[in-house]
C-alpha positions as CSV (number, residue, x, y, z in Angstrom):
1,M,-86.0,32.0,-54.8
2,G,-84.0,28.9,-55.2
3,I,-83.5,26.3,-52.5
4,P,-79.8,25.9,-51.5
5,E,-78.3,22.5,-52.0
6,Y,-76.0,20.8,-49.3
7,D,-73.5,18.1,-49.8
8,S,-74.7,14.8,-48.6
9,R,-72.8,13.2,-45.7
10,P,-72.5,9.6,-44.8
11,P,-74.4,8.6,-41.7
12,A,-72.4,8.3,-38.5
13,D,-71.5,4.8,-37.3
14,P,-72.9,4.5,-33.8
15,S,-70.4,1.7,-33.0
16,L,-67.4,4.1,-33.2
17,D,-66.5,6.5,-30.4
18,L,-67.2,10.1,-30.9
19,V,-64.2,12.1,-31.9
20,P,-63.9,15.4,-30.0
21,S,-64.1,18.4,-32.3
22,P,-61.0,20.5,-32.8
23,R,-60.3,23.4,-30.5
24,N,-61.4,26.0,-33.1
25,G,-64.8,24.3,-33.6
26,R,-64.3,23.9,-37.4
27,P,-65.3,20.6,-39.0
28,A,-62.5,18.6,-40.4
29,G,-61.9,19.0,-44.1
30,T,-63.5,22.4,-44.4
31,E,-61.5,25.0,-46.4
32,L,-60.9,28.4,-44.8
33,P,-61.7,31.5,-46.9
34,E,-58.9,33.7,-47.9
35,D,-58.2,37.2,-46.6
36,P,-58.8,39.7,-49.4
37,F,-56.0,41.9,-48.2
38,T,-53.2,39.4,-47.5
39,G,-54.4,36.4,-49.4
40,E,-53.9,34.1,-46.3
41,P,-56.6,31.7,-45.2
42,L,-58.8,33.2,-42.5
43,A,-59.0,31.5,-39.2
44,G,-62.5,32.3,-38.4
45,G,-64.3,29.2,-39.9
46,L,-67.1,29.9,-42.4
47,A,-67.6,33.4,-41.1
48,D,-66.4,36.2,-43.3
49,D,-65.9,38.7,-40.5
50,L,-62.7,40.6,-41.2
51,S,-62.3,41.7,-37.6
52,A,-62.4,38.1,-36.4
53,A,-59.8,37.2,-39.0
54,A,-57.6,40.1,-37.8
55,R,-57.9,39.0,-34.2
56,E,-57.0,35.5,-35.2
57,Q,-53.9,36.7,-37.1
58,R,-52.9,38.8,-34.1
59,A,-53.3,35.9,-31.7
60,R,-51.1,33.7,-34.0
61,R,-48.4,36.3,-34.1
62,Q,-48.5,36.6,-30.3
63,T,-48.3,32.8,-30.0
64,R,-45.3,32.7,-32.3
65,A,-43.7,35.4,-30.2
66,R,-44.3,33.5,-27.0
67,V,-42.8,30.4,-28.5
68,R,-39.8,32.3,-29.7
69,R,-39.2,34.0,-26.4
70,G,-39.8,30.9,-24.3
71,F,-37.5,28.6,-26.2
72,G,-34.9,31.3,-26.7
73,T,-34.7,31.8,-22.9
74,L,-34.7,28.1,-22.2
75,L,-32.0,27.2,-24.8
76,S,-29.8,30.1,-23.6
77,R,-29.7,28.8,-20.0
78,R,-27.9,25.7,-18.8
79,R,-30.5,24.8,-16.2
80,L,-34.1,23.9,-17.0
81,S,-36.8,26.0,-15.4
82,H,-40.0,24.0,-15.0
83,R,-42.3,27.0,-15.2
84,R,-40.6,28.4,-18.3
85,A,-40.5,25.0,-20.0
86,V,-44.2,24.3,-19.4
87,A,-45.1,27.8,-20.7
88,A,-43.0,27.4,-23.8
89,L,-44.5,23.9,-24.6
90,V,-48.1,25.1,-24.1
91,A,-47.3,28.1,-26.3
92,E,-46.0,25.7,-29.0
93,D,-49.1,23.5,-28.7
94,D,-51.3,26.6,-29.1
95,H,-49.2,27.6,-32.1
96,I,-49.7,24.2,-33.7
97,S,-53.4,24.5,-33.0
98,E,-54.2,21.0,-34.2
99,S,-54.6,17.7,-32.5
100,R,-51.4,15.6,-32.9
101,D,-50.1,12.1,-32.2
102,L,-48.7,12.1,-28.7
103,A,-46.3,9.3,-29.6
104,R,-44.3,11.7,-31.7
105,L,-42.4,14.5,-30.1
106,T,-42.6,18.1,-31.2
107,H,-39.6,20.2,-31.9
108,G,-40.0,22.0,-28.6
109,E,-40.3,18.7,-26.6
110,T,-37.1,17.5,-28.4
111,A,-35.4,20.8,-27.4
112,I,-36.5,20.4,-23.8
113,Q,-35.1,16.9,-23.7
114,A,-31.9,18.2,-25.2
115,V,-31.6,20.7,-22.4
116,G,-32.2,17.9,-19.9
117,K,-29.5,15.8,-21.6
118,A,-27.1,18.8,-21.6
119,G,-27.7,19.2,-17.8
120,A,-27.1,15.4,-17.3
121,D,-23.9,15.6,-19.3
122,A,-22.7,18.6,-17.2
123,E,-23.3,16.6,-14.0
124,L,-21.4,13.6,-15.4
125,A,-18.6,15.9,-16.5
126,R,-18.2,17.3,-13.0
127,S,-18.2,13.8,-11.5
128,Q,-15.9,12.5,-14.2
129,R,-13.0,14.6,-12.8
130,H,-13.4,13.0,-9.5
131,L,-13.6,9.5,-11.0
132,E,-10.5,10.3,-13.1
133,R,-8.5,11.1,-10.0
134,E,-9.7,7.8,-8.5
135,A,-8.8,5.9,-11.6
136,R,-5.3,7.5,-11.7
137,G,-4.9,6.5,-8.0
138,A,-5.9,3.0,-8.6
139,D,-3.6,2.7,-11.6
140,A,-0.7,4.1,-9.6
141,L,-1.4,1.5,-6.8
142,R,-1.5,-1.4,-9.3
143,A,1.7,-0.1,-11.0
144,R,3.4,0.1,-7.6
145,R,2.2,-3.4,-6.8
146,A,3.6,-4.8,-10.0
147,E,6.8,-2.9,-9.5
148,L,7.3,-4.4,-6.0
149,Y,6.6,-7.9,-7.2
150,T,9.0,-7.5,-10.1
151,R,11.8,-6.1,-8.0
152,A,11.3,-8.8,-5.3
153,G,11.6,-11.4,-8.1
154,Y,14.9,-9.9,-9.3
155,R,16.4,-10.0,-5.8
156,A,17.0,-13.8,-6.3
157,G,19.5,-13.0,-9.1
158,V,21.6,-10.5,-7.1
159,R,25.2,-11.7,-6.7
160,V,26.5,-11.8,-3.1
161,R,29.8,-12.7,-1.5
162,H,30.0,-16.4,-1.0
163,P,31.7,-17.8,2.2
164,D,33.7,-20.3,0.1
165,G,35.1,-17.4,-2.1
166,G,33.9,-15.3,-5.0
167,E,30.3,-14.2,-5.6
168,R,27.2,-16.2,-6.5
169,P,23.5,-15.4,-7.1
170,V,21.2,-15.3,-4.1
171,S,19.2,-18.3,-5.3
172,E,22.3,-20.5,-5.6
173,T,23.7,-19.3,-2.2
174,Q,20.3,-20.1,-0.7
175,Q,20.5,-23.6,-2.0
176,D,23.9,-24.0,-0.4
177,E,22.4,-22.7,2.9
178,A,19.6,-25.3,2.7
179,A,22.1,-28.1,2.0
180,A,24.3,-27.1,4.9
181,R,21.3,-26.9,7.2
182,R,20.1,-30.4,6.1
183,Q,23.6,-31.8,6.9
184,I,23.6,-30.3,10.4
185,E,20.1,-31.5,11.2
186,E,20.8,-35.0,9.9
187,E,24.0,-35.3,12.0
188,T,22.3,-33.8,15.1
189,A,19.3,-36.2,14.7
190,R,21.8,-39.1,14.7
191,G,23.1,-38.1,18.1
192,S,26.0,-35.8,17.2
193,R,27.0,-33.1,19.6
194,K,29.5,-31.5,17.3
195,H,27.3,-28.7,16.1
196,H,25.9,-27.7,19.5
197,R,26.1,-24.0,20.3
198,L,27.0,-22.4,23.6
199,P,24.5,-20.0,25.3
200,W,24.3,-16.6,23.6
201,W,25.7,-14.7,26.6
202,I,28.8,-16.9,26.7
203,G,29.4,-16.0,23.1
204,R,29.6,-12.3,24.1
205,I,32.4,-12.9,26.7
206,P,35.3,-12.6,24.2
207,I,34.3,-9.1,23.2
208,L,34.1,-8.2,26.9
209,V,37.5,-9.6,27.5
210,L,38.9,-7.6,24.6
211,L,37.5,-4.4,26.0
212,V,38.7,-5.0,29.5
213,D,42.2,-6.0,28.4
214,F,42.5,-2.9,26.2
215,S,41.4,-0.7,29.1
216,L,43.9,-2.2,31.6
217,L,46.8,-2.2,29.1
218,L,46.0,1.4,28.2
219,Y,46.2,2.4,31.9
220,F,49.5,0.5,32.3
221,F,51.1,1.9,29.2
222,A,49.9,5.4,30.1
223,G,51.8,5.1,33.4
224,I,54.9,4.0,31.5
225,T,54.7,6.8,29.0
226,D,54.0,9.4,31.8
227,V,50.7,10.6,30.4
228,N,49.5,13.7,32.2
229,W,45.8,13.1,32.9
230,G,45.3,16.8,33.7
231,S,45.8,17.4,29.9
232,P,45.7,13.9,28.4
233,L,45.6,15.0,24.7
234,S,49.3,14.6,24.0
235,A,51.7,12.4,22.0
236,D,52.3,10.3,25.1
237,L,48.6,9.3,25.2
238,V,48.7,8.5,21.5
239,F,51.7,6.2,22.0
240,A,50.0,4.5,24.9
241,V,46.8,3.9,22.9
242,L,48.8,2.4,20.0
243,L,50.7,0.1,22.3
244,A,47.5,-1.1,24.1
245,A,45.7,-1.6,20.8
246,M,48.5,-3.5,19.3
247,V,49.0,-5.9,22.2
248,T,45.2,-6.4,22.7
249,V,44.3,-6.9,19.0
250,L,47.2,-9.2,18.2
251,S,46.8,-11.3,21.3
252,Y,43.0,-11.6,20.8
253,G,43.4,-12.4,17.2
254,F,45.9,-15.1,17.9
255,L,43.7,-16.6,20.6
256,A,40.8,-16.6,18.3
257,F,42.9,-18.3,15.6
258,A,44.0,-21.0,18.0
259,G,40.3,-21.6,19.0
260,H,39.3,-21.7,15.3
261,R,42.0,-24.3,14.6
262,L,40.9,-26.4,17.5
263,R,37.3,-26.3,16.4
264,G,38.3,-28.2,13.2
265,Y,39.3,-31.2,15.4
266,K,36.0,-31.3,17.3
267,D,34.4,-34.8,17.0
268,H,30.8,-35.8,17.3
269,S,31.1,-36.2,21.1
270,G,31.6,-32.5,21.3
271,A,35.2,-32.7,22.5
272,V,38.4,-31.7,20.8
273,A,40.6,-34.6,19.8
274,F,44.0,-33.3,21.0
275,T,45.9,-36.4,19.8
276,E,45.0,-35.7,16.2
277,L,46.2,-32.1,16.1
278,D,48.5,-31.1,13.3
279,A,51.7,-29.1,13.7
280,V,50.1,-25.7,12.9
281,T,47.4,-26.2,15.5
282,K,49.9,-27.4,18.1
283,A,52.1,-24.4,17.4
284,A,49.1,-22.1,17.7
285,C,48.1,-23.7,21.0
286,W,51.7,-23.4,22.5
287,S,52.0,-19.8,21.2
288,S,48.6,-18.9,22.8
289,A,49.7,-20.4,26.1
290,A,52.9,-18.4,26.0
291,G,51.0,-15.2,25.2
292,I,48.6,-15.9,28.0
293,A,51.5,-16.4,30.4
294,V,53.2,-13.1,29.3
295,L,50.0,-11.1,29.7
296,S,49.4,-12.6,33.1
297,T,52.9,-11.8,34.2
298,L,52.5,-8.2,32.9
299,M,49.3,-7.9,34.9
300,F,50.9,-9.3,38.0
301,I,54.0,-7.0,37.9
302,R,52.0,-3.9,37.0
303,M,49.3,-4.4,39.6
304,R,51.8,-5.3,42.3
305,A,53.6,-2.0,41.6
306,E,50.4,0.0,41.7
307,V,49.3,-1.5,45.0
308,L,52.7,-0.9,46.6
309,D,52.7,2.7,45.4
310,A,49.2,3.2,46.8
311,L,49.6,1.4,50.2
312,G,53.4,1.6,50.8
313,G,56.2,-0.9,51.1
314,G,54.7,-2.7,54.1
315,A,51.7,-3.9,52.1
316,W,53.7,-6.4,50.1
317,G,51.4,-9.3,51.1
318,T,48.3,-7.5,50.0
319,A,50.1,-6.4,46.7
320,L,51.1,-10.0,46.1
321,V,47.6,-11.4,46.6
322,I,45.9,-8.7,44.4
323,A,48.5,-9.0,41.7
324,L,48.3,-12.8,41.7
325,A,44.5,-12.7,41.5
326,L,44.6,-10.3,38.6
327,A,47.1,-12.5,36.8
328,V,45.0,-15.6,37.3
329,V,41.8,-13.9,36.2
330,S,43.6,-12.6,33.1
331,A,44.9,-16.1,32.2
332,M,41.4,-17.6,32.7
333,A,39.8,-14.9,30.6
334,N,42.2,-15.4,27.7
335,F,41.9,-19.2,28.0
336,L,38.1,-18.7,27.9
337,V,38.5,-16.9,24.6
338,V,40.2,-19.9,23.1
339,A,37.7,-22.3,24.6
340,I,34.7,-20.4,23.4
341,H,36.0,-20.2,19.8
342,A,36.8,-23.9,19.9
343,L,33.6,-25.3,21.4
344,D,30.9,-22.9,20.2
345,G,29.4,-24.9,17.2
346,S,31.5,-26.2,14.4
347,H,32.9,-25.2,11.0
348,E,29.7,-26.3,9.4
349,V,27.7,-24.1,11.7
350,A,30.0,-21.2,11.0
351,R,29.6,-21.7,7.3
352,L,25.8,-21.9,7.7
353,N,25.9,-18.6,9.6
354,A,28.0,-17.0,6.8
355,L,25.6,-18.2,4.1
356,S,22.6,-17.0,6.0
357,A,24.2,-13.6,6.5
358,A,25.1,-13.4,2.8
359,V,21.5,-13.9,1.6
360,S,19.6,-12.2,4.5
361,G,19.9,-8.7,3.0
362,P,18.4,-9.4,-0.5
363,L,15.8,-11.9,0.9
364,G,14.8,-9.5,3.6
365,Q,14.3,-6.8,1.0
366,A,12.3,-9.1,-1.2
367,H,10.1,-10.2,1.7
368,E,9.4,-6.5,2.6
369,M,8.5,-5.7,-1.0
370,R,6.1,-8.6,-1.2
371,E,4.6,-7.5,2.1
372,Q,4.0,-4.0,0.8
373,A,2.6,-5.4,-2.5
374,D,0.2,-7.7,-0.6
375,V,-1.5,-4.9,1.3
376,I,-2.0,-2.8,-1.8
377,P,-5.2,-4.7,-3.0
378,H,-7.0,-3.6,0.1
379,R,-6.3,0.0,-0.7
380,I,-7.4,-0.6,-4.3
381,A,-10.6,-2.2,-3.0
382,V,-11.3,1.0,-0.9
383,T,-10.7,3.2,-4.0
384,R,-13.0,1.0,-6.0
385,R,-15.8,1.1,-3.5
386,R,-15.4,4.9,-3.2
387,A,-15.4,5.3,-7.0
388,R,-18.5,3.1,-7.3
389,R,-20.4,5.2,-4.8
390,A,-19.3,8.4,-6.6
391,A,-20.5,6.9,-9.9
392,V,-23.9,5.9,-8.6
393,E,-24.3,9.4,-7.1
394,A,-23.3,11.0,-10.4
395,I,-25.8,8.9,-12.3
396,T,-28.5,9.9,-9.8
397,R,-27.7,13.6,-10.1
398,A,-27.5,13.3,-13.9
399,G,-31.1,11.9,-13.9
400,H,-32.6,15.0,-12.3
401,P,-32.4,17.2,-15.4
402,L,-33.9,14.4,-17.6
403,C,-36.6,13.8,-15.0
404,A,-37.4,17.6,-15.0
405,A,-37.6,17.6,-18.8
406,D,-40.0,14.6,-18.8
407,Q,-42.1,16.2,-16.2
408,A,-42.3,19.5,-18.0
409,I,-43.4,17.7,-21.2
410,S,-46.0,15.7,-19.4
411,A,-47.3,18.8,-17.6
412,A,-47.6,20.8,-20.9
413,R,-49.5,17.9,-22.5
414,A,-51.8,17.7,-19.5
415,A,-52.5,21.5,-19.7
416,H,-53.1,21.6,-23.5
417,Q,-54.3,18.2,-24.6
418,G,-55.7,16.7,-21.4
419,T,-53.1,14.0,-21.2
420,G,-50.4,13.6,-18.6
421,P,-48.0,11.2,-17.1
422,H,-50.6,8.5,-17.0
423,G,-50.1,8.1,-20.8
424,S,-46.6,6.7,-20.3
425,P,-45.5,4.9,-17.1
426,A,-42.5,6.2,-15.1
427,S,-39.3,4.3,-15.3
428,D,-37.8,2.4,-12.3
429,P,-34.3,3.6,-11.6
430,N,-33.5,0.4,-9.7
431,Q,-34.0,-1.9,-12.8
432,H,-31.2,-0.6,-15.1
433,E,-27.7,0.9,-14.9
434,H,-28.7,4.0,-16.9
435,V,-29.7,7.6,-16.0
436,A,-33.2,7.4,-14.6
437,G,-35.8,9.7,-15.9
438,Y,-39.6,10.0,-15.6
439,R,-40.3,8.2,-18.9
440,D,-39.1,4.8,-20.2
441,P,-35.3,5.0,-20.7
442,D,-35.7,3.6,-24.2
443,S,-37.8,6.5,-25.4
444,V,-35.7,9.5,-24.1
445,P,-32.2,10.7,-25.1
446,K,-29.4,9.5,-22.8
447,P,-26.3,11.4,-21.7
448,D,-22.9,10.2,-22.8
449,L,-21.8,7.6,-20.2
450,R,-18.7,6.4,-22.1
451,A,-16.2,8.4,-20.0
452,L,-17.7,7.3,-16.8
453,S,-17.8,3.7,-17.9
454,A,-14.2,3.8,-19.0
455,A,-13.1,5.2,-15.7
456,L,-15.0,2.5,-13.8
457,V,-13.5,-0.2,-16.1
458,H,-10.0,1.1,-15.4
459,I,-10.7,1.2,-11.7
460,D,-12.1,-2.3,-11.6
461,T,-9.6,-4.1,-13.9
462,D,-6.0,-4.9,-13.2
463,L,-3.0,-3.8,-15.3
464,P,-1.9,-6.1,-18.1
465,E,0.7,-8.6,-17.0
466,G,4.2,-7.9,-18.3
467,P,7.1,-10.4,-18.6
468,A,8.3,-11.1,-15.1
469,S,11.7,-12.8,-15.0
470,A,14.4,-12.8,-12.4
471,G,17.8,-11.7,-13.6
472,G,20.6,-14.2,-13.2
């Protein structure tokens, strides 16, 4: 009987660490015997037991089935189940049945990370709709602000009616207003009293006189035309109204004209130089005096008749006093109309008032537009802060599926190869602006953040400046 010969092996180096044997206990480099029925290598090591080979083949088929079912279920769902993911990865490792480099991902681990990335993308897509609304709102506010500033700038080119005649742009009319104001201020500073204004309540007296004269004249003419106050709507009342309006408006207009002419001869002492009046002004003054006398006489006669009719013929003294008082008061009121128009300010002040009234409308609109535009940045800032909070919350939610995928991979490795999360340190979500997972962000797939970044850029940046020019 011969002695069997064995291959010689090199002695083991005691300085090297012992390498753990594979899970099947077969030495490395040993060839497996072939199955005589199928021709495939047997998984039973050096043993030639056909039943063991059959069990090994059945176990591999079951492992393949578990891998197929596990990953089929995972990839058909949108959400990652930790239990199913770990079971599928362990089944894949059992199917590989060899020690492998943990620095390289298997197909199953890549698929699990792809599922986590899909979940992160879904979270970002849901948040992107909210950020898109915020971005559209911010763009609308910026466009409104630019529109208001542009329209306010063009208000300076609006043509308005100029007091000196014709129309001029608001900017030029505003320059005339500034020049008139400087002239008045300079003359006033040098001691001139020409431009002094009367108290505001005195300036309202001519309107009151106009209304009172119209009411009295309407009553007097209604008595002359025999208006029936039981049914006043008649032709007699219309005729009385027309007479009262004609007399009142014409007399008031002429009195105002006389006062306006006298104001042109007002010197720096604040008095009217009557010795320098021209012929037109003198004629206006004499005509105003005649009109005041006629109106006073009409008031006297009509009031005396009313009192006598009310108190009888024996009350002629009372009627005389009342009628005379009304006539004097009427004369004083009409004279006051002339005096107020003559002494209230000057022609320069009146021109300044007309210039200010001409530009007040467009300038007031421009100021209101600028005011509305200046408060818009605060609303944009609120929108920006709200969008930033929503983006951070979206990134945090998007990190959960990736973290779950990383934890499933680490748990599967711990269950099969005895390695776990201590092999790769967890990432710190506060150190970068990316989706935070369990592993280093540089070693895992990242979701698509371009839409979210574009929305944040549009929210944070202003609109491009366009050509802003005021129309002339």
